[in-house]
N, C-alpha and C positions, 0 to 999 in steps of 0.2 A: 477678657484679655485674649482668649482663644476664639477665633472666628467660627461661626456655626458650620460653615462648609467643611472646615477641617474636621470637626467633631463628627460630621455625617460620613465623611470618607473613612475615618477610623472605625466607626461603628459598623459600616457595611463590610469593610475588609475583615474585621474580627468575626463577623457572622459567617462569611464565606469560608475563612480559613479554619476556624475552630469547630464550628458546628457541622461543616460539610466534609472535612478532610483530615485535619492534623491529628486529632485524638486517635483515630483509627491507625494512622501511619505510625505514630509513636509507640502504640501498644504492639502492633504487628512487628515493628522493627526490634523492639526490646525482646519480644518472644523469640524472634529469629536469632538474634545475637546470643541469647541465653541458651537456647537449645543447641545451636550449632557449636558453641564453645563448651558444651556440657556443663553449663552453669558455672563458668569460671569465676564469677563474682563471689561464689560461696566455696567452690572447690579449693581456691587458693587464698582464702581469708587469712590463714596463719602466715603465709608468705608476704602478704601485704604489710603486716606489722613488722616483719623482719626487714623488709626493704626500706621502709620509711625512715629507719634510723641510720641508713648508710651515709657516709661522708661523700661530698661531691668529688668527682674525678678532677684531676689537674689538667688544665687546658694546655695547648701548645706553647703559650707565652709564659707558662709557669704559674699562672694565677689559678686560684680555686674557682670553679664554676658555680652556678646556682645549684644548690643541693636539692635532692628530692623533697625534703621537708620544706625548703623555701618555696619551691614551685608549687607544692601542695598548699602552702599558706597564701600564695598569690591568688590561687583559684578559690581557696576558702574565704579569702577576703571579700571576693565577689559573692560567694554563696551565702556566707553568714552575714546577713544584713537585713534589709527590709523584707526579703522573702520569708524569713523566719519569724520576725516580730510583727510586721504590719501585714504581710501577705497571708499568713496563716489565719490571722484574725479576720481578714476580709473574706477568705474562703469559707470560714465557719459561719459568719454572719449571713452571707449570701447563699451558701450551699448547705447549711446545716451541719450537724456533727458528722454525718456520713462523708463529707468532703475530706476529712482526715484519712479515712480508709483509702480513698483513691490517691491521696498523696503517697501513701505507703506503696500502693501498687506500682505507680510510676517510678518510684525509687527502686523497688525490687527488680524490675526489668531494666530500668534506666542505668543501673550500675554496670550492666553488660555493655550498653551503648557507650558509657563513659570509658570503659576499658578499651573498646575498639577505636574510638576517636583519639584517645590520648596516645595509644600505641602508634597509630598512623602519624600523629603529629611528631613523634620522636623519629620515626623512620625517615620522614621527608623534611626534617628540619634543616636549616641552613645556618651558616656562620654570620654573625652580625659585625658591625664595625667596632664594637667594644671588645671583641674577642670571645664573646659568648655565643648563644644560639637564639634563633627565633623560628617560629613556624606556626602551624595551625591549618584549618580547613582550606584556606586560600592556597597554601603551599601544596597540600596533597591533592587538591583538585587539579592544579597545573602539572605537578611533577608525576603524580600517580595516574590520574585519568587523562592527562594530556589536554586538559581543557582550560587554557589560560583565561578565556573570557568568563568562565564560571568562577574561577578563582578571584578575578577582579571584581565580579559582581558581589561575591560573598564578602570580599575585603571592604567594599564600600558599605555594604549592608551592616556588617558587624561594627564598623567604625561609627556609623550613625546610631545603631542600636545601643551599644554599650557606652561609648565615650560621651554620647550626647543624650539619648532618650533615657537609658537606665540611670545615668547620673542625675537626671532631673528627679527620678523616683527617689533616689537616696537623699538628695538635699531636701526634697519635699517632706520626706518622713522626719528628718531632723528638725526642720522648721516647724512642722506640726507638733512634734513632741515638745519643743521648747515653748511654743505658744500655749499648749495645754498645761504644762507644768509651771512655767514662769511668766506667762502672758507677754512674751517677747515678740515684738513685731517681726514677721517673717522677712521683711526687707533687711533688717539688721543681721538676722541669721544668715541670709544670703550673702551679704557683704563679707561677713566673717568667714564663711565656708569658701568663698571665692579666693580670698587672700591666702588661707592656709593650703588650699589646693594648689595654687600657683607656686607656693614655696616648695612643695614636694615634687610636683611632676616635672620640674626643670632639673631634678637631681639625678635622673637616669634610673635604669632597671634595678640596680643593686640597692639604691635607697628605697625603692618600692618594696623589694623583698624584705629589707630590714624592718621597715615600719610595719608591714603587714604581719610578719612573723612575731613581732613584739606585741601587737594589739590583740590579734584574734584569739590565741590560746588563753590568755589571762582573762579576757572578758567572757569567753565561752565557759570557762570553768566556774567563774563567779555566777554567771547566769544560771547554769545547770544546778549549782549548789542551792541557790534560792528556790528553784523549782522543786528540788528534792525536799527541801524544808516544807514547801506547800503541800506536797504529796503526803509526807509523814503526818502533818497536822490535819489532813483531810483523808486519811486512809480509808475510812468507811465509805467514802463516796467514789472511790476509784473504779470499782467493779461496775456499778451502775453507769458510770460515764463511758466505760469501754463498750458495754452492751449498747448504749445509745449510738456510739460510733458505727457499730456493725449493723444495727437496725437501720440507721439513716443511710448507710451505704447502699442498701438494696431497696430503699423506698418504704420501709416499714417505719411508722411513726415519724413520717417526714415533717421536718420543722419549717420548711420553706415552701412557698407556693410554686416554685419553678419545677418541682418534681425531680424524679431520679436523674434524668438526663442533665439537668442543670447542676445537680450535686456532683455528678461525675466530671462535668466540664470544669467546675470551680476547683475541685481537688487536683485535677491534672494540670490546669493552667498555673495555679499557684505552686504546685509541686515542681513543675518544670522551671518556673521562674526562680525557685529557691535552689534546687540542686543542679540545674543547667544540663542535665544528662541528655546528650544527643543534640543539644542546641548549637554546638560548635564554638563555644566560648572558652571553656576550660582547656581545650587543647592548645590554645595560644600560650597559656602558662606552662602546660606540661612540656612543651617543646623547649623551654628555656633550661630545663634540668640537664646537668652533666652526669649522665648515668652510663654504665657500660653496656646496657641492653635496653631496647625500647620498651619491652614488656614491663620492666620495673616501674616506669612511670604510668603505664596503663593500669597496673594494679593499684597504685597509689591514688589515682583519680577515681577508680571504682570505690575505694575506701572512703574517699571524700563525699560521695553521694550518700553512703550509709551514715557517715558522721553528721551530715547536714540534715537529712530528712528523719532518720530513725532516732536521732538523739535530740538535736536542737529544735527541729520543727515539732516533733512529738511532745517534747517538754513544754513548748509554748502552747500547743493545743490543749494539753491537759490542764494547764493553769487557767486558760480561758474558759474551758468547758465547766470547770469547777466554780466559776464566778456566777453567783445567783442573779446578778443584774444583767446578764447577757441578753441581748435582743437580736432577733433575726429579721431579715428582709432588707430590701433596697433602701428603705427610709431610715433604717437603724444606723447608729454610729458605726464607722468602719475604720480600718487601718490601725495605726499605732495607738490611737486614743483608747481603743477597746482593750488592748493589752495593758496599757498603763492603768486603766480603771480596775482591771482584774487583779493586777499585782498589788495595787494600793489596798484593795478590799481584803486581800489575803494577808499581807504583812504590814499594813499601815503606810503612813506617808513616806517612810523610807523606800518602800517598793517603787513608788512613782518617781522619786528622785534617782534611785539606782537605774531604773529603766531608761530614764531620760539620758543619763550618762552612757549607758550601754548602747542605746540607739545611736547616739552620736559616734561612739567608737566603732560599732559594727558598720554603720552606714558610711562613715568616712573611710574606713578601710576598703569598703566596696567601691567607693569613688576612685581610690588608688588602683585597685585591681581592674576596674572597668577601663580606666584610662590606659593601662598597659595593653589591654586587648586592642584598643584603637591604635595605639602607637605601633604595635607589631604589624598591623595591617596597612597603616599608612606607609610604613617602610617597605611593605610588599609592593605597593602601588608606585612609589617614587622615592628617590634618594635626595630630593631637593630639600635643603635645610630650611628654606623659607616656608615651604609647605608645612613642615613639622612645627615651626614656630606658630604659624597661623592656626594649625590644628589645636595646639595647646591653648591658644588664646580663646578659641571657640569653646573648648572644654570648660574653661574657667567661667565664661559667660553663661553656659548652659547650667552649670552648678548654681549660679546666682538665680537664673530664671526659674529653675525647678523649685526653689524655696518659696516663690510667690504665686505660682499658678494653682488651680484647684486640683485636689488629689484624684478625683474621678477621671479627669482628662489625662493626667500623667499615667495612671495605671492602664487605661484603655490603649494609649499609644504604645506603651511598653509591650502589651499583649500582641499587638499587630506586628511589630517589628520582630519580636521573639518568634512568632509563628513562621514568618518568612525565612528567617535564619534556619530554623529547625528543618524546614522542608528541604532546603538546598543541602544542608549538611547530612541528613539521614540518607538522602539519595546517593551522595558521594561515598559514604561509609559502606553502604550495601555494595556499591561497585568495586570497592577495594577490600572487601571482607576476606578474599582469598589470601591477600598479603598478610593480614593479621593472623589467620590460621597458621600459616607457615612460620611466621616469626614467633608465635606463641609455642608451637611445637619445638622449635629450636631451643627456646628458653627452658622448657620443661625437660628436654633431653639432657641439657647441660646440668641442670639441678639434680637430676637423678644420678649423675656421675659424681656428685659431690663438688661440682665446680661453681665458681662465681661467674655466672654467664656473661660472656663478652660477644657482642654481635658483629658479624661481618656480612656484607652483602652476598658474598659467594657461598654462604652457608644455606641459602634457601633457593628454591627453584623459580620463584617469582622473578619477573623481570624488574630489577631495581637499578637499571643502567642510568636512570635519571637522578638517583640519589647521590648527593655530593658529600655527605658528612661521614657515612660509615664506610671505611675502607678496610685494608688489611689490619690496621691497628690505629683507629682514628684518634685515640687519645694518647698514644705512645705509653700504654699502660704496662706496668711491670708484671701484672698478673695475666698471663696469656691463658687461652682456653685449657691448656693441659696442666695448669697450676691448680692444685687442690684448693678447694674453698675451706677456709677455717672459720668455724662459727665463733 
């Protein structure tokens, strides 16, 4: 179904981007953001949990905006999906147990990258036609760096990557899961997914937030509880499994033929796909939140990286590595089928049935989140309503096509576009790092005074003349900066 010339272009592009450039860029950027912020992703961990429970600010029209929790769930809807369930399995099969360690590394430093990009998304967000906000890398590339062409390039790239390519990954995983568990023809799964996707995406941002916030927490809790049960019943095997992860991470006892470099690449690629740190996707959701200070959403997005990789991805990896039937290498089973087999072996047929349902819920919520990333950037490019309708129709078609193509082609295409996005976004964040430093210092200074931080552009030295959202009192808040913060 997919022409050979397209597969060749994808393979060549992936080789150039991942093996020659991107892995080093991601690690260096993460180290730079971590060191320059004095490891803000750990220093303000307690503050992250405090902020995530805050209620949304009231907008000028009197309506409640998107809360920090809802914006977190939109991004989590994209994070908690095939990256955790199918992507982790693929990383382990191809890269060996050591790939899990490198997923941890990219999350450790990536949380700082997530803080920087989400904070910038809030600083440079704009008002949308529904009275809320939209933003993301395209917006801070134009308004912050003054490079409209770069913003337009990124907007096109992320629209193709998430709304089209990544949504084929999600629907492909659902179709594979249904076929493995119930022997359902992928074509029928594709039709079903296309219909329910069309019903949701024409409902607007608030319906997306509602659906995502309802699905993600419930399924994540059940998923983690089952994994905890697996750990408890296999307690004696946990320590040897952890030792295998660390040995494999540095090439000792390597389980795959590709060697250490291949293990590192698989861990970082799948880790980035899962937690999206630095890729430029999550900032699109972060920008929608109605908060009194940009740093609040930066902290929440950093927390999202830890939630995704350290909890959900690690839980999945443990369950897979404890599976005695696990095979390694390019010819071994990959993707969600591996995770389903592992869970069935651990808890019986119920495990396979539950994971099929969980895969559907996680991946479908990712389809919703991915669509919103595309919508936000189409709105950046044009206000034409017919273009938006056409975009939504293409999304529905891609969801259908993703269910019926081969899994290897889908993942390889996702890797290529993900890499291109990350290169543009990391470059932009580095160029605007000074803005984040000043905004973060303003937040910390207000918190030390016992205040609920409220941001105004005249409170920092950076040139924010292009910012249109944050003024003297952008939300007409009753709690001015001199009002004590009550816990």
